[in-house]
C-alpha positions as CSV (number, residue, x, y, z in Angstrom):
1,M,275.7,149.6,-54.7
2,K,275.2,145.9,-55.4
3,K,272.4,144.4,-57.4
4,L,271.6,141.1,-55.6
5,T,269.7,139.0,-58.1
6,L,267.8,136.2,-56.6
7,A,264.4,136.7,-57.6
8,L,261.8,133.9,-58.3
9,S,259.8,133.4,-55.2
10,L,258.6,129.9,-55.9
11,T,255.4,130.4,-53.9
12,A,253.3,128.6,-56.5
13,L,255.4,125.5,-57.1
14,C,254.1,123.5,-54.0
15,V,250.7,123.6,-55.4
16,P,249.7,121.1,-58.4
17,A,248.7,123.0,-61.5
18,A,245.1,123.9,-61.8
19,H,245.0,124.3,-65.6
20,A,247.3,121.8,-67.0
21,L,247.5,120.2,-70.5
22,E,247.5,116.4,-70.0
23,L,250.1,114.9,-72.4
24,N,249.4,111.2,-71.3
25,Q,248.1,109.6,-68.3
26,D,251.3,110.5,-66.2
27,L,252.7,113.8,-67.6
28,S,251.2,117.2,-67.8
29,L,252.4,120.5,-69.0
30,D,251.2,123.8,-67.3
31,M,251.8,127.2,-69.0
32,T,251.0,130.6,-67.7
33,I,251.6,134.1,-69.0
34,T,251.3,136.9,-66.5
35,A,251.2,140.7,-66.8
36,L,252.1,142.7,-63.7
37,S,252.2,146.5,-62.9
38,D,255.5,145.8,-61.0
39,Y,257.9,142.8,-60.5
40,R,258.6,142.6,-56.9
41,P,260.3,139.3,-55.8
42,R,261.1,139.4,-52.1
43,G,259.8,143.0,-51.7
44,I,262.1,144.8,-53.9
45,S,261.3,146.0,-57.5
46,Y,263.4,144.5,-60.5
47,T,261.7,146.7,-63.0
48,Q,262.1,150.2,-61.4
49,N,258.5,150.2,-60.4
50,D,257.4,149.6,-64.0
51,P,255.2,146.8,-65.5
52,A,256.6,143.3,-66.3
53,L,255.6,140.4,-68.5
54,Q,256.3,136.9,-67.3
55,F,256.0,133.2,-68.7
56,D,256.1,129.8,-67.0
57,A,256.1,126.4,-68.4
58,M,256.3,123.3,-66.1
59,L,256.3,119.6,-67.0
60,S,255.2,117.4,-64.2
61,S,254.7,113.8,-63.5
62,K,251.8,112.5,-61.4
63,S,253.3,109.2,-60.5
64,T,256.7,110.4,-59.2
65,G,255.8,114.0,-58.1
66,L,258.9,115.1,-60.2
67,Y,258.8,118.3,-62.2
68,L,261.0,120.7,-64.3
69,G,260.3,124.0,-65.9
70,V,261.4,127.3,-67.2
71,W,260.2,130.8,-65.9
72,T,261.0,134.2,-67.4
73,S,260.3,137.9,-66.7
74,T,261.3,141.1,-68.0
75,V,263.5,143.3,-65.7
76,D,265.1,146.7,-65.6
77,Y,267.9,147.3,-63.2
78,G,268.6,151.0,-64.4
79,Y,272.0,152.7,-64.6
80,G,272.4,151.7,-68.2
81,S,272.2,148.0,-67.5
82,K,271.6,145.9,-70.6
83,V,270.0,143.2,-68.8
84,R,266.3,143.1,-69.8
85,N,265.3,139.4,-69.1
86,E,265.7,137.0,-66.4
87,I,265.2,133.3,-67.3
88,D,265.1,130.7,-64.5
89,Y,265.4,126.9,-65.0
90,Y,264.1,124.8,-62.1
91,A,263.5,121.2,-61.0
92,G,261.9,119.8,-58.1
93,W,260.1,116.9,-56.3
94,Y,256.6,117.4,-55.1
95,V,255.6,114.8,-52.3
96,P,252.0,114.6,-50.8
97,L,252.2,113.5,-47.4
98,G,248.6,113.4,-46.5
99,E,245.3,115.0,-47.7
100,K,246.4,118.5,-46.6
101,L,250.1,118.0,-46.2
102,A,252.9,118.1,-48.8
103,M,256.7,118.5,-49.1
104,D,258.5,120.2,-52.0
105,L,262.2,120.1,-52.7
106,G,264.0,121.6,-55.6
107,Y,266.8,123.5,-57.3
108,V,266.6,126.8,-59.4
109,K,269.3,128.3,-61.7
110,Y,268.8,132.1,-62.2
111,T,270.2,133.3,-65.6
112,Y,270.4,136.9,-67.1
113,P,271.0,137.1,-70.7
114,R,273.5,140.1,-71.5
115,G,274.5,139.9,-67.8
116,S,275.8,136.3,-67.2
117,G,278.0,137.8,-64.4
118,D,274.8,137.8,-62.2
119,N,273.9,134.2,-62.8
120,S,273.4,132.3,-59.7
121,S,271.7,129.1,-58.1
122,E,269.6,128.1,-55.2
123,I,268.2,125.1,-53.4
124,Y,264.6,125.2,-51.6
125,A,262.6,123.3,-49.3
126,M,259.0,123.9,-48.5
127,L,256.4,122.2,-46.3
128,S,252.7,123.0,-46.8
129,A,249.8,122.1,-44.4
130,Y,246.3,123.2,-44.1
131,G,246.9,126.3,-46.2
132,F,250.1,127.3,-44.6
133,T,253.5,127.0,-46.2
134,L,257.0,127.1,-44.4
135,A,259.8,127.5,-46.8
136,G,263.5,128.1,-47.0
137,Q,265.6,129.0,-50.0
138,Y,269.4,128.9,-49.7
139,S,272.4,130.0,-52.0
140,D,276.1,130.0,-51.6
141,D,276.4,131.1,-55.3
142,V,275.6,134.8,-55.5
143,P,278.3,136.7,-57.5
144,A,277.4,140.1,-55.8
145,L,278.0,138.6,-52.4
146,G,281.3,137.0,-53.2
147,S,282.6,133.4,-53.3
148,K,282.7,133.0,-49.6
149,H,279.1,134.2,-48.7
150,S,275.9,132.7,-48.5
151,Y,272.1,133.8,-48.6
152,L,268.9,132.6,-46.9
153,Y,265.3,133.6,-47.7
154,S,262.9,132.0,-45.3
155,W,259.1,132.7,-45.4
156,L,255.8,131.8,-44.0
157,G,252.8,131.8,-46.3
158,Y,249.0,131.3,-45.9
159,K,246.2,130.7,-48.5
160,T,242.6,130.5,-48.0
161,Q,239.3,130.8,-50.0
162,L,237.2,133.9,-49.4
163,P,233.5,134.3,-50.4
164,Y,232.7,134.9,-54.1
165,D,235.6,132.5,-55.1
166,V,238.4,135.2,-54.1
167,L,241.7,133.6,-53.1
168,L,243.6,135.3,-50.3
169,S,247.4,134.6,-50.3
170,T,249.8,136.1,-47.8
171,R,253.6,135.9,-47.2
172,Y,256.0,137.2,-44.5
173,G,259.7,136.6,-45.2
174,Q,263.1,137.3,-44.0
175,V,266.1,137.8,-46.4
176,D,269.3,137.2,-44.6
177,Y,272.6,138.2,-46.6
178,K,274.8,136.8,-43.6
179,D,276.9,140.0,-43.9
180,P,276.0,143.7,-43.3
181,W,274.9,144.7,-46.8
182,L,272.1,147.1,-45.5
183,V,273.7,150.3,-44.4
184,G,271.3,153.2,-43.2
185,S,271.9,156.9,-43.0
186,S,273.6,156.8,-39.7
187,G,276.1,154.4,-40.8
188,K,274.6,151.5,-39.0
189,S,274.4,148.2,-40.9
190,R,272.5,144.9,-40.7
191,E,272.5,141.6,-42.3
192,A,268.7,141.1,-42.8
193,Y,265.5,142.6,-43.9
194,R,261.8,141.6,-43.6
195,E,259.4,141.7,-46.5
196,W,255.7,140.8,-46.7
197,E,252.7,140.7,-49.1
198,A,249.0,140.2,-49.1
199,K,247.3,139.4,-52.3
200,V,243.6,138.7,-53.5
201,S,242.9,137.0,-56.9
202,K,239.7,136.0,-58.6
203,E,239.1,134.1,-62.0
204,M,236.8,136.1,-64.3
205,L,236.5,135.9,-68.2
206,R,238.9,132.9,-68.1
207,L,241.7,135.2,-66.7
208,T,243.0,135.3,-63.1
209,W,243.0,139.0,-61.7
210,S,245.0,139.9,-58.7
211,L,245.7,142.8,-56.5
212,A,248.6,142.7,-54.1
213,Y,250.1,145.1,-51.4
214,A,254.0,144.5,-51.0
215,D,256.2,146.1,-48.5
216,T,259.6,145.8,-46.6
217,D,261.2,147.2,-43.6
218,I,264.1,148.5,-45.7
219,S,264.7,152.3,-45.3
220,R,265.2,154.6,-48.2
221,R,268.9,155.1,-47.5
222,E,269.2,151.4,-47.1
223,C,267.5,150.8,-50.3
224,M,269.7,153.4,-52.1
225,N,273.0,151.8,-50.7
226,L,271.8,148.3,-51.6
227,N,270.2,149.0,-55.1
228,G,271.1,152.4,-56.3
229,F,267.6,153.7,-55.9
230,D,265.7,154.8,-52.9
231,D,262.0,153.9,-54.2
232,V,262.2,150.3,-55.2
233,C,262.0,148.8,-51.6
234,S,259.0,150.8,-50.3
235,A,255.4,149.9,-50.0
236,T,253.3,149.6,-53.3
237,A,250.2,147.9,-54.8
238,V,250.7,145.4,-57.7
239,V,248.0,144.7,-60.1
240,G,248.3,141.6,-62.3
241,V,246.4,139.4,-64.8
242,S,247.4,135.9,-65.8
243,K,246.2,133.1,-68.2
244,S,246.9,129.6,-67.8
245,F,246.9,127.0,-70.7
């Protein structure tokens, strides 16, 4: 069993902050605290199907489009792992290309206090247009995969406003390990799996409430061989509430 720790999905970074603290005419600070019934980056639970508490702080420049930030979440990998937090540091460049077109390029460093052997890094590129986002996130720095292996997460997302100020967000992605890490009950292996999510959210009482459906095409045996548990890759509903400052 290998725990492959590349987590933060970055789906929010290509959208300018809606609730930002203006530090001056150019710089703004956006902070968000979130509580979730499960932390499922890329379709797999990183909390053993239990709740998670997350915090994000991002400093951005209006004039240059540059931004940097830190994001953290509680995690639970089971099997006596002492790792209880994921802390990610990121920096990027957001470039508006038109009224409804933008590009986002950046870098993420994933760190795990009390489990530094899982630390890794990733670069990403995203293109958003008319509510759609096409993205690729690449790493050749994942300890669990070994020094000579790479990893690619590619996904297509779409966001649209529904009646009653409800936001619909969808995502369909593929995680490609480049090597046959997924092994089924028959012994047959494959390199990649697919994951998808549909989420509705609405702001009420100065909080943002969300309900998501997440799933993968990973079988229970593949999940067991990959993560050591057979119930962290299957379909689930995730309830969340967040507050931005």
